[in-house]
C-alpha positions as a printed Julia matrix, in Angstrom:
119×3 Matrix{Float64}:
 -19.07    7.76   -3.12
 -18.29    8.37   -6.57
 -14.89    7.48   -8.08
 -14.34   11.5    -8.75
 -14.4    12.11   -4.99
 -11.75    9.35   -3.95
  -8.43   11.1    -4.87
  -9.65   13.93   -2.37
 -11.16   11.47    0.13
  -7.74    9.8     0.35
  -5.87   12.67    0.92
  -8.15   14.23    3.47
  -8.12   11.05    5.45
  -4.07   10.82    5.34
  -3.93   14.41    6.81
  -6.32   13.43    9.35
  -4.61   11.99   12.66
  -7.61    9.9    13.6
  -8.86    8.59   10.04
  -4.89    7.75    9.17
  -4.59    5.03   11.62
  -7.38    2.8     9.89
  -7.18    0.91    7.13
  -8.92    1.7     3.8
 -10.38   -0.82    1.55
 -11.89    0.25   -1.7
 -13.85   -1.94   -3.74
 -15.45   -1.56   -7.0
 -15.58   -3.17  -10.41
 -12.42   -3.31  -12.85
 -11.88   -0.57  -14.55
 -13.53    2.71  -13.14
 -10.41    4.61  -11.85
  -9.64    3.27   -8.24
  -5.91    2.51   -8.76
  -5.44    5.87  -10.81
  -7.34    7.57   -7.78
  -5.01    5.87   -5.17
  -1.95    6.94   -7.21
  -2.91   10.61   -7.75
  -3.72   11.1    -4.24
  -0.17    9.36   -3.2
   1.24   11.91   -5.44
  -0.59   14.91   -4.4
   0.56   14.03   -0.48
   3.87   13.28   -1.47
   3.49   16.97   -2.91
   2.45   18.58   -0.04
   5.1    16.66    2.37
   7.76   17.88   -0.2
   9.12   14.32   -0.91
   9.88   12.41   -3.86
   6.85   10.05   -5.07
   7.99    6.63   -5.58
   5.52    4.09   -6.78
   7.19    0.8    -5.21
   8.0    -2.05   -7.39
  10.09   -4.44   -5.19
  12.34   -7.02   -7.24
  15.42   -8.77   -6.71
  18.06   -7.65   -9.26
  21.84   -7.9    -9.33
  21.71   -9.56   -6.07
  20.01   -6.92   -4.11
  16.51   -5.45   -3.86
  15.59   -2.46   -6.17
  12.73   -0.13   -6.71
  11.83    0.57  -10.29
  11.25    4.31  -10.91
  13.09    6.46  -13.36
  15.64    4.06  -13.6
  16.8     1.71  -10.57
  16.45    2.99   -7.2
  18.48    1.21   -4.34
  15.6     0.2    -1.76
  18.34    0.62    0.91
  19.14    3.91    0.01
  15.39    4.6     0.32
  15.42    2.99    3.46
  18.08    4.93    4.92
  16.63    8.19    3.78
  12.89    7.93    4.7
  12.53   11.66    4.83
  13.14   12.41    1.13
  10.71    9.67    0.1
   6.91    9.2     0.05
   6.45    5.2    -1.1
   3.39    3.84   -2.29
   3.38    0.39   -2.33
   0.68   -1.26   -4.41
  -0.91   -4.41   -2.74
  -3.72   -6.23   -4.62
  -6.16   -8.09   -2.62
  -6.32  -10.99   -5.51
  -2.55  -11.65   -5.0
  -3.45  -12.07   -1.16
  -4.12  -15.74    0.31
  -6.71  -14.9     3.11
  -4.1   -16.46    5.82
  -1.88  -13.33    4.76
  -4.28  -11.19    6.22
  -5.88  -12.9     9.16
  -3.68  -15.76   10.14
  -2.75  -19.21    9.93
  -5.74  -21.74    9.38
  -5.63  -24.08   12.29
  -8.4   -26.72   13.7
  -8.84  -28.21   16.95
 -11.92  -30.58   18.25
 -13.45  -30.59   14.85
 -13.62  -26.47   14.53
 -11.39  -24.54   12.19
 -10.17  -21.2    13.03
  -7.77  -18.62   11.75
  -4.77  -18.38   14.51
  -3.25  -14.74   14.19
   0.3   -14.52   12.89
   3.17  -14.21   15.62
   0.76  -15.92   17.85
């Protein structure tokens, strides 16, 4: 797929009840426009849903979690009014350890495996 097609592909997937249930992993070299395409798709989806688009940058400030967007927005206010917001959470695989995705490393009888979280 060409990067120029990515935004429309994401929007189409979001509104498909079947495709939407599957995770989407986007791979490619740095600087080709993956992140921009994702943010533009999220803004388009929010617009179609008539919700306010919020790129989630969760951080701790003054004793509470806040999301930075046009000043500080109380994280819990967004949680309490989810129908008003479309929140994009940007998670980069480069910041995640394998066990965060596939489980906790374990070994038994000289065999290593990942035990899914919550087991």
